[in-house]
N, CA, C and O atoms as a GROMACS GRO file, in nm:
protein
  476
    1MET      N    1  14.801  24.656   8.475
    1MET     CA    2  14.861  24.571   8.376
    1MET      C    3  15.009  24.609   8.363
    1MET      O    4  15.043  24.727   8.355
    2ALA      N    5  15.094  24.510   8.362
    2ALA     CA    6  15.238  24.532   8.348
    2ALA      C    7  15.275  24.547   8.202
    2ALA      O    8  15.218  24.480   8.115
    3VAL      N    9  15.369  24.634   8.177
    3VAL     CA   10  15.418  24.654   8.040
    3VAL      C   11  15.551  24.582   8.028
    3VAL      O   12  15.641  24.602   8.110
    4MET      N   13  15.564  24.500   7.927
    4MET     CA   14  15.688  24.425   7.903
    4MET      C   15  15.764  24.493   7.790
    4MET      O   16  15.706  24.531   7.688
    5THR      N   17  15.892  24.507   7.807
    5THR     CA   18  15.976  24.559   7.699
    5THR      C   19  16.053  24.442   7.639
    5THR      O   20  16.078  24.342   7.706
    6HIS      N   21  16.089  24.456   7.517
    6HIS     CA   22  16.166  24.351   7.450
    6HIS      C   23  16.313  24.364   7.490
    6HIS      O   24  16.371  24.472   7.483
    7ALA      N   25  16.369  24.255   7.530
    7ALA     CA   26  16.512  24.253   7.563
    7ALA      C   27  16.588  24.198   7.445
    7ALA      O   28  16.546  24.102   7.381
    8PHE      N   29  16.700  24.260   7.416
    8PHE     CA   30  16.785  24.211   7.309
    8PHE      C   31  16.869  24.095   7.360
    8PHE      O   32  16.912  24.095   7.475
    9ALA      N   33  16.892  23.998   7.275
    9ALA     CA   34  16.976  23.885   7.314
    9ALA      C   35  17.118  23.934   7.340
    9ALA      O   36  17.174  24.009   7.260
   10ARG      N   37  17.173  23.891   7.449
   10ARG     CA   38  17.310  23.929   7.482
   10ARG      C   39  17.404  23.824   7.426
   10ARG      O   40  17.392  23.706   7.457
   11LEU      N   41  17.496  23.866   7.345
   11LEU     CA   42  17.589  23.772   7.284
   11LEU      C   43  17.693  23.730   7.387
   11LEU      O   44  17.747  23.813   7.461
   12GLN      N   45  17.720  23.604   7.390
   12GLN     CA   46  17.816  23.550   7.484
   12GLN      C   47  17.953  23.540   7.417
   12GLN      O   48  17.965  23.489   7.306
   13THR      N   49  18.054  23.588   7.485
   13THR     CA   50  18.190  23.582   7.436
   13THR      C   51  18.283  23.546   7.551
   13THR      O   52  18.244  23.548   7.668
   14ALA      N   53  18.405  23.512   7.517
   14ALA     CA   54  18.509  23.487   7.617
   14ALA      C   55  18.639  23.543   7.563
   14ALA      O   56  18.655  23.557   7.442
   15ASN      N   57  18.731  23.575   7.650
   15ASN     CA   58  18.864  23.618   7.610
   15ASN      C   59  18.961  23.503   7.628
   15ASN      O   60  18.973  23.445   7.736
   16TYR      N   61  19.030  23.470   7.520
   16TYR     CA   62  19.127  23.362   7.522
   16TYR      C   63  19.232  23.384   7.632
   16TYR      O   64  19.271  23.290   7.700
   17GLY      N   65  19.276  23.507   7.647
   17GLY     CA   66  19.378  23.540   7.747
   17GLY      C   67  19.334  23.519   7.890
   17GLY      O   68  19.418  23.509   7.980
   18ASP      N   69  19.203  23.511   7.913
   18ASP     CA   70  19.152  23.486   8.048
   18ASP      C   71  19.150  23.338   8.084
   18ASP      O   72  19.129  23.301   8.200
   19LEU      N   73  19.173  23.252   7.984
   19LEU     CA   74  19.175  23.108   8.010
   19LEU      C   75  19.308  23.070   8.076
   19LEU      O   76  19.410  23.135   8.054
   20THR      N   77  19.306  22.966   8.156
   20THR     CA   78  19.431  22.915   8.212
   20THR      C   79  19.514  22.854   8.101
   20THR      O   80  19.464  22.830   7.991
   21ALA      N   81  19.641  22.830   8.127
   21ALA     CA   82  19.728  22.767   8.027
   21ALA      C   83  19.672  22.631   7.985
   21ALA      O   84  19.675  22.598   7.867
   22ALA      N   85  19.623  22.554   8.079
   22ALA     CA   86  19.565  22.423   8.047
   22ALA      C   87  19.440  22.438   7.960
   22ALA      O   88  19.420  22.360   7.867
   23GLN      N   89  19.356  22.537   7.991
   23GLN     CA   90  19.237  22.561   7.909
   23GLN      C   91  19.276  22.606   7.768
   23GLN      O   92  19.216  22.562   7.670
   24GLN      N   93  19.376  22.693   7.759
   24GLN     CA   94  19.421  22.738   7.627
   24GLN      C   95  19.472  22.620   7.544
   24GLN      O   96  19.439  22.608   7.426
   25ASP      N   97  19.552  22.533   7.606
   25ASP     CA   98  19.604  22.416   7.534
   25ASP      C   99  19.490  22.327   7.485
   25ASP      O  100  19.492  22.281   7.371
   26ARG      N  101  19.392  22.303   7.572
   26ARG     CA  102  19.278  22.218   7.535
   26ARG      C  103  19.194  22.285   7.427
   26ARG      O  104  19.153  22.219   7.332
   27PHE      N  105  19.169  22.415   7.441
   27PHE     CA  106  19.093  22.489   7.341
   27PHE      C  107  19.162  22.482   7.205
   27PHE      O  108  19.098  22.453   7.104
   28ASP      N  109  19.293  22.507   7.203
   28ASP     CA  110  19.369  22.502   7.077
   28ASP      C  111  19.362  22.363   7.014
   28ASP      O  112  19.344  22.350   6.893
   29ALA      N  113  19.375  22.260   7.096
   29ALA     CA  114  19.368  22.122   7.044
   29ALA      C  115  19.230  22.093   6.985
   29ALA      O  116  19.220  22.030   6.880
   30LEU      N  117  19.125  22.138   7.052
   30LEU     CA  118  18.990  22.114   7.002
   30LEU      C  119  18.963  22.193   6.874
   30LEU      O  120  18.895  22.143   6.785
   31MET      N  121  19.015  22.314   6.864
   31MET     CA  122  18.998  22.391   6.741
   31MET      C  123  19.074  22.327   6.625
   31MET      O  124  19.025  22.327   6.512
   32ARG      N  125  19.194  22.273   6.651
   32ARG     CA  126  19.267  22.200   6.547
   32ARG      C  127  19.189  22.076   6.505
   32ARG      O  128  19.181  22.043   6.387
   33GLU      N  129  19.132  22.008   6.604
   33GLU     CA  130  19.050  21.889   6.576
   33GLU      C  131  18.930  21.926   6.488
   33GLU      O  132  18.901  21.856   6.391
   34ALA      N  133  18.862  22.035   6.521
   34ALA     CA  134  18.748  22.080   6.441
   34ALA      C  135  18.792  22.119   6.301
   34ALA      O  136  18.722  22.093   6.203
   35ASP      N  137  18.909  22.181   6.291
   35ASP     CA  138  18.959  22.227   6.161
   35ASP      C  139  18.984  22.111   6.065
   35ASP      O  140  18.967  22.125   5.944
   36THR      N  141  19.025  21.998   6.119
   36THR     CA  142  19.060  21.885   6.032
   36THR      C  143  18.957  21.772   6.038
   36THR      O  144  18.977  21.668   5.976
   37ALA      N  145  18.848  21.793   6.111
   37ALA     CA  146  18.745  21.689   6.122
   37ALA      C  147  18.677  21.668   5.988
   37ALA      O  148  18.656  21.762   5.911
   38GLY      N  149  18.643  21.545   5.963
   38GLY     CA  150  18.563  21.515   5.844
   38GLY      C  151  18.418  21.554   5.867
   38GLY      O  152  18.386  21.620   5.966
   39THR      N  153  18.334  21.513   5.778
   39THR     CA  154  18.192  21.541   5.795
   39THR      C  155  18.136  21.452   5.905
   39THR      O  156  18.197  21.352   5.944
   40GLY      N  157  18.021  21.490   5.954
   40GLY     CA  158  17.958  21.412   6.060
   40GLY      C  159  17.966  21.482   6.193
   40GLY      O  160  17.972  21.604   6.200
   41THR      N  161  17.967  21.404   6.298
   41THR     CA  162  17.957  21.460   6.432
   41THR      C  163  18.090  21.504   6.491
   41THR      O  164  18.091  21.575   6.592
   42ALA      N  165  18.202  21.465   6.434
   42ALA     CA  166  18.333  21.499   6.492
   42ALA      C  167  18.353  21.650   6.498
   42ALA      O  168  18.403  21.702   6.598
   43TYR      N  169  18.314  21.722   6.394
   43TYR     CA  170  18.329  21.867   6.393
   43TYR      C  171  18.244  21.930   6.503
   43TYR      O  172  18.294  22.009   6.583
   44ASN      N  173  18.117  21.894   6.507
   44ASN     CA  174  18.027  21.951   6.609
   44ASN      C  175  18.074  21.918   6.749
   44ASN      O  176  18.068  22.003   6.838
   45ALA      N  177  18.120  21.796   6.772
   45ALA     CA  178  18.166  21.756   6.905
   45ALA      C  179  18.286  21.839   6.947
   45ALA      O  180  18.293  21.884   7.062
   46ALA      N  181  18.380  21.862   6.856
   46ALA     CA  182  18.499  21.942   6.889
   46ALA      C  183  18.459  22.087   6.918
   46ALA      O  184  18.512  22.148   7.011
   47MET      N  185  18.367  22.142   6.840
   47MET     CA  186  18.322  22.280   6.861
   47MET      C  187  18.248  22.294   6.994
   47MET      O  188  18.269  22.391   7.067
   48VAL      N  189  18.162  22.200   7.024
   48VAL     CA  190  18.088  22.204   7.150
   48VAL      C  191  18.186  22.198   7.267
   48VAL      O  192  18.176  22.276   7.362
   49ASP      N  193  18.281  22.106   7.261
   49ASP     CA  194  18.380  22.094   7.369
   49ASP      C  195  18.466  22.220   7.381
   49ASP      O  196  18.498  22.262   7.492
   50ALA      N  197  18.504  22.280   7.267
   50ALA     CA  198  18.584  22.402   7.270
   50ALA      C  199  18.506  22.516   7.334
   50ALA      O  200  18.561  22.593   7.413
   51ALA      N  201  18.378  22.528   7.302
   51ALA     CA  202  18.295  22.632   7.362
   51ALA      C  203  18.288  22.613   7.513
   51ALA      O  204  18.300  22.709   7.589
   52LEU      N  205  18.269  22.490   7.556
   52LEU     CA  206  18.258  22.462   7.699
   52LEU      C  207  18.390  22.490   7.771
   52LEU      O  208  18.390  22.543   7.882
   53VAL      N  209  18.503  22.454   7.709
   53VAL     CA  210  18.633  22.483   7.769
   53VAL      C  211  18.652  22.634   7.786
   53VAL      O  212  18.709  22.679   7.885
   54ALA      N  213  18.603  22.711   7.689
   54ALA     CA  214  18.616  22.857   7.694
   54ALA      C  215  18.514  22.920   7.790
   54ALA      O  216  18.521  23.040   7.818
   55GLY      N  217  18.420  22.840   7.839
   55GLY     CA  218  18.319  22.893   7.930
   55GLY      C  219  18.203  22.959   7.860
   55GLY      O  220  18.130  23.038   7.920
   56LEU      N  221  18.184  22.927   7.732
   56LEU     CA  222  18.074  22.984   7.655
   56LEU      C  223  17.955  22.890   7.653
   56LEU      O  224  17.973  22.768   7.651
   57PRO      N  225  17.834  22.945   7.655
   57PRO     CA  226  17.720  22.860   7.624
   57PRO      C  227  17.734  22.817   7.477
   57PRO      O  228  17.777  22.896   7.394
   58VAL      N  229  17.700  22.695   7.447
   58VAL     CA  230  17.715  22.646   7.310
   58VAL      C  231  17.615  22.720   7.221
   58VAL      O  232  17.494  22.712   7.245
   59PRO      N  233  17.663  22.792   7.118
   59PRO     CA  234  17.570  22.863   7.031
   59PRO      C  235  17.490  22.766   6.945
   59PRO      O  236  17.534  22.654   6.920
   60ALA      N  237  17.375  22.809   6.901
   60ALA     CA  238  17.290  22.725   6.816
   60ALA      C  239  17.365  22.679   6.691
   60ALA      O  240  17.342  22.569   6.641
   61SER      N  241  17.454  22.764   6.641
   61SER     CA  242  17.530  22.731   6.521
   61SER      C  243  17.632  22.621   6.545
   61SER      O  244  17.677  22.554   6.451
   62LYS      N  245  17.670  22.601   6.670
   62LYS     CA  246  17.778  22.510   6.709
   62LYS      C  247  17.910  22.547   6.641
   62LYS      O  248  17.997  22.462   6.624
   63ASP      N  249  17.924  22.672   6.604
   63ASP     CA  250  18.047  22.723   6.543
   63ASP      C  251  18.098  22.840   6.625
   63ASP      O  252  18.027  22.938   6.647
   64ILE      N  253  18.222  22.828   6.670
   64ILE     CA  254  18.287  22.939   6.740
   64ILE      C  255  18.418  22.970   6.669
   64ILE      O  256  18.468  22.890   6.590
   65ALA      N  257  18.472  23.085   6.699
   65ALA     CA  258  18.599  23.125   6.640
   65ALA      C  259  18.673  23.214   6.740
   65ALA      O  260  18.614  23.269   6.832
   66ARG      N  261  18.801  23.224   6.718
   66ARG     CA  262  18.883  23.320   6.791
   66ARG      C  263  18.917  23.431   6.693
   66ARG      O  264  18.957  23.403   6.580
   67CYS      N  265  18.902  23.555   6.735
   67CYS     CA  266  18.924  23.669   6.646
   67CYS      C  267  19.061  23.659   6.581
   67CYS      O  268  19.162  23.636   6.648
   68SER      N  269  19.064  23.677   6.449
   68SER     CA  270  19.191  23.666   6.376
   68SER      C  271  19.284  23.784   6.403
   68SER      O  272  19.400  23.780   6.361
   69CYS      N  273  19.239  23.887   6.472
   69CYS     CA  274  19.326  24.000   6.503
   69CYS      C  275  19.440  23.962   6.597
   69CYS      O  276  19.537  24.037   6.609
   70TYR      N  277  19.429  23.848   6.663
   70TYR     CA  278  19.539  23.808   6.752
   70TYR      C  279  19.661  23.766   6.672
   70TYR      O  280  19.772  23.768   6.725
   71THR      N  281  19.644  23.728   6.546
   71THR     CA  282  19.758  23.685   6.465
   71THR      C  283  19.789  23.778   6.348
   71THR      O  284  19.900  23.775   6.296
   72ASP      N  285  19.692  23.858   6.306
   72ASP     CA  286  19.714  23.945   6.190
   72ASP      C  287  19.831  24.040   6.215
   72ASP      O  288  19.843  24.100   6.321
   73ALA      N  289  19.917  24.050   6.114
   73ALA     CA  290  20.024  24.150   6.122
   73ALA      C  291  19.958  24.287   6.130
   73ALA      O  292  19.879  24.323   6.043
   74GLY      N  293  19.990  24.360   6.232
   74GLY     CA  294  19.929  24.491   6.249
   74GLY      C  295  19.792  24.486   6.312
   74GLY      O  296  19.728  24.590   6.329
   75GLY      N  297  19.746  24.366   6.348
   75GLY     CA  298  19.616  24.353   6.413
   75GLY      C  299  19.619  24.410   6.553
   75GLY      O  300  19.726  24.442   6.606
   76CYS      N  301  19.503  24.424   6.612
   76CYS     CA  302  19.495  24.489   6.744
   76CYS      C  303  19.525  24.394   6.859
   76CYS      O  304  19.536  24.438   6.974
   77GLY      N  305  19.537  24.265   6.832
   77GLY     CA  306  19.566  24.169   6.938
   77GLY      C  307  19.442  24.116   7.007
   77GLY      O  308  19.453  24.049   7.109
   78CYS      N  309  19.324  24.145   6.954
   78CYS     CA  310  19.198  24.097   7.012
   78CYS      C  311  19.202  23.944   7.022
   78CYS      O  312  19.241  23.876   6.928
   79ASP      N  313  19.161  23.893   7.136
   79ASP     CA  314  19.161  23.748   7.153
   79ASP      C  315  19.022  23.696   7.190
   79ASP      O  316  19.009  23.597   7.262
   80LEU      N  317  18.920  23.763   7.139
   80LEU     CA  318  18.782  23.726   7.169
   80LEU      C  319  18.746  23.593   7.104
   80LEU      O  320  18.783  23.566   6.990
   81ILE      N  321  18.675  23.510   7.178
   81ILE     CA  322  18.617  23.386   7.127
   81ILE      C  323  18.467  23.412   7.116
   81ILE      O  324  18.406  23.462   7.211
   82PHE      N  325  18.407  23.380   7.002
   82PHE     CA  326  18.269  23.422   6.976
   82PHE      C  327  18.198  23.324   6.883
   82PHE      O  328  18.262  23.239   6.820
   83ASP      N  329  18.066  23.337   6.876
   83ASP     CA  330  17.983  23.260   6.782
   83ASP      C  331  18.015  23.312   6.642
   83ASP      O  332  17.997  23.430   6.614
   84SER      N  333  18.061  23.226   6.556
   84SER     CA  334  18.105  23.270   6.424
   84SER      C  335  17.990  23.304   6.329
   84SER      O  336  18.014  23.349   6.217
   85HIS      N  337  17.867  23.282   6.371
   85HIS     CA  338  17.752  23.312   6.286
   85HIS      C  339  17.678  23.440   6.326
   85HIS      O  340  17.571  23.467   6.273
   86GLN      N  341  17.733  23.518   6.419
   86GLN     CA  342  17.663  23.639   6.459
   86GLN      C  343  17.684  23.749   6.355
   86GLN      O  344  17.780  23.747   6.278
   87ASP      N  345  17.593  23.844   6.355
   87ASP     CA  346  17.601  23.956   6.262
   87ASP      C  347  17.728  24.036   6.286
   87ASP      O  348  17.770  24.056   6.400
   88GLY      N  349  17.790  24.080   6.178
   88GLY     CA  350  17.908  24.166   6.187
   88GLY      C  351  18.040  24.094   6.181
   88GLY      O  352  18.145  24.158   6.180
   89VAL      N  353  18.040  23.961   6.178
   89VAL     CA  354  18.165  23.885   6.167
   89VAL      C  355  18.223  23.908   6.027
   89VAL      O  356  18.150  23.906   5.928
   90VAL      N  357  18.354  23.928   6.020
   90VAL     CA  358  18.422  23.954   5.893
   90VAL      C  359  18.520  23.840   5.864
   90VAL      O  360  18.599  23.802   5.950
   91VAL      N  361  18.514  23.787   5.742
   91VAL     CA  362  18.607  23.682   5.699
   91VAL      C  363  18.736  23.748   5.655
   91VAL      O  364  18.735  23.834   5.567
   92THR      N  365  18.849  23.706   5.715
   92THR     CA  366  18.978  23.762   5.677
   92THR      C  367  19.060  23.666   5.592
   92THR      O  368  19.151  23.709   5.522
   93ALA      N  369  19.029  23.538   5.597
   93ALA     CA  370  19.094  23.438   5.512
   93ALA      C  371  19.005  23.315   5.509
   93ALA      O  372  18.956  23.270   5.612
   94VAL      N  373  18.984  23.263   5.389
   94VAL     CA  374  18.900  23.144   5.377
   94VAL      C  375  18.981  23.020   5.412
   94VAL      O  376  19.104  23.021   5.408
   95ASN      N  377  18.910  22.915   5.445
   95ASN     CA  378  18.978  22.791   5.483
   95ASN      C  379  19.051  22.730   5.364
   95ASN      O  380  19.005  22.742   5.250
   96ASP      N  381  19.162  22.667   5.391
   96ASP     CA  382  19.237  22.596   5.288
   96ASP      C  383  19.168  22.463   5.258
   96ASP      O  384  19.096  22.411   5.343
   97PRO      N  385  19.189  22.408   5.138
   97PRO     CA  386  19.129  22.277   5.108
   97PRO      C  387  19.170  22.174   5.213
   97PRO      O  388  19.287  22.167   5.252
   98GLY      N  389  19.074  22.095   5.257
   98GLY     CA  390  19.100  21.993   5.358
   98GLY      C  391  19.086  22.044   5.500
   98GLY      O  392  19.103  21.968   5.595
   99PHE      N  393  19.054  22.173   5.515
   99PHE     CA  394  19.036  22.232   5.647
   99PHE      C  395  18.898  22.297   5.654
   99PHE      O  396  18.841  22.334   5.552
  100ASN      N  397  18.845  22.310   5.774
  100ASN     CA  398  18.710  22.361   5.793
  100ASN      C  399  18.702  22.507   5.835
  100ASN      O  400  18.602  22.573   5.806
  101LEU      N  401  18.803  22.558   5.902
  101LEU     CA  402  18.791  22.689   5.966
  101LEU      C  403  18.854  22.802   5.886
  101LEU      O  404  18.972  22.797   5.850
  102SER      N  405  18.774  22.903   5.860
  102SER     CA  406  18.825  23.026   5.802
  102SER      C  407  18.872  23.116   5.916
  102SER      O  408  18.837  23.093   6.032
  103GLN      N  409  18.951  23.217   5.884
  103GLN     CA  410  18.989  23.315   5.985
  103GLN      C  411  18.882  23.423   5.984
  103GLN      O  412  18.842  23.473   5.879
  104LEU      N  413  18.837  23.458   6.104
  104LEU     CA  414  18.727  23.554   6.119
  104LEU      C  415  18.763  23.662   6.220
  104LEU      O  416  18.838  23.639   6.315
  105GLN      N  417  18.709  23.781   6.197
  105GLN     CA  418  18.718  23.889   6.295
  105GLN      C  419  18.585  23.896   6.370
  105GLN      O  420  18.479  23.876   6.311
  106CYS      N  421  18.593  23.926   6.499
  106CYS     CA  422  18.471  23.946   6.578
  106CYS      C  423  18.400  24.071   6.525
  106CYS      O  424  18.462  24.152   6.457
  107PRO      N  425  18.272  24.087   6.556
  107PRO     CA  426  18.199  24.204   6.505
  107PRO      C  427  18.261  24.338   6.543
  107PRO      O  428  18.257  24.432   6.463
  108THR      N  429  18.318  24.350   6.663
  108THR     CA  430  18.379  24.478   6.703
  108THR      C  431  18.498  24.511   6.614
  108THR      O  432  18.509  24.622   6.563
  109CYS      N  433  18.588  24.414   6.595
  109CYS     CA  434  18.704  24.438   6.510
  109CYS      C  435  18.662  24.455   6.364
  109CYS      O  436  18.717  24.538   6.292
  110GLY      N  437  18.563  24.377   6.321
  110GLY     CA  438  18.513  24.389   6.184
  110GLY      C  439  18.456  24.527   6.156
  110GLY      O  440  18.462  24.575   6.043
  111HIS      N  441  18.402  24.589   6.259
  111HIS     CA  442  18.349  24.724   6.245
  111HIS      C  443  18.459  24.830   6.258
  111HIS      O  444  18.464  24.924   6.180
  112ASP      N  445  18.545  24.812   6.358
  112ASP     CA  446  18.645  24.914   6.388
  112ASP      C  447  18.764  24.916   6.292
  112ASP      O  448  18.813  25.024   6.257
  113HIS      N  449  18.809  24.802   6.248
  113HIS     CA  450  18.924  24.795   6.158
  113HIS      C  451  18.917  24.668   6.073
  113HIS      O  452  18.995  24.575   6.091
  114PRO      N  453  18.822  24.666   5.980
  114PRO     CA  454  18.803  24.544   5.899
  114PRO      C  455  18.926  24.511   5.814
  114PRO      O  456  18.990  24.599   5.757
  115ARG      N  457  18.954  24.383   5.809
  115ARG     CA  458  19.060  24.331   5.723
  115ARG      C  459  18.998  24.219   5.638
  115ARG      O  460  19.035  24.102   5.651
  116PRO      N  461  18.905  24.256   5.550
  116PRO     CA  462  18.840  24.151   5.471
  116PRO      C  463  18.936  24.085   5.374
  116PRO      O  464  19.043  24.138   5.344
  117ILE      N  465  18.896  23.969   5.327
  117ILE     CA  466  18.982  23.900   5.230
  117ILE      C  467  18.991  23.982   5.103
  117ILE      O  468  18.898  24.055   5.069
  118ALA      N  469  19.101  23.971   5.034
  118ALA     CA  470  19.122  24.045   4.910
  118ALA      C  471  19.036  23.987   4.800
  118ALA      O  472  19.012  23.866   4.796
  119ASP      N  473  18.988  24.072   4.712
  119ASP     CA  474  18.907  24.026   4.598
  119ASP      C  475  18.995  23.967   4.491
  119ASP      O  476  18.946  23.923   4.388
   0.00000   0.00000   0.00000
């Protein structure tokens, strides 16, 4: 009889810096589109397309983010693109009214040097 071990799900990520200039431009445009999309399918469609442009399998959440450390003053410059609903994600700034996307840190940055939103 064979013994099976449980495998942990491997989280899929991409590095923004590894994308071509054309892919980066398209990814940025799709993330802006998702940020300002109204309710309905426009948000999900933009997120799905952005994930595919980045080379990520579309997560069940249909929500992806780019680590906010690439823009944070004093941030580490992380440019990871990841599923925004995975464990360990840290919110660094909430979305402004009329926008959908908050700034998030990937789980590694959230663990190593968290910059949570101020209380």
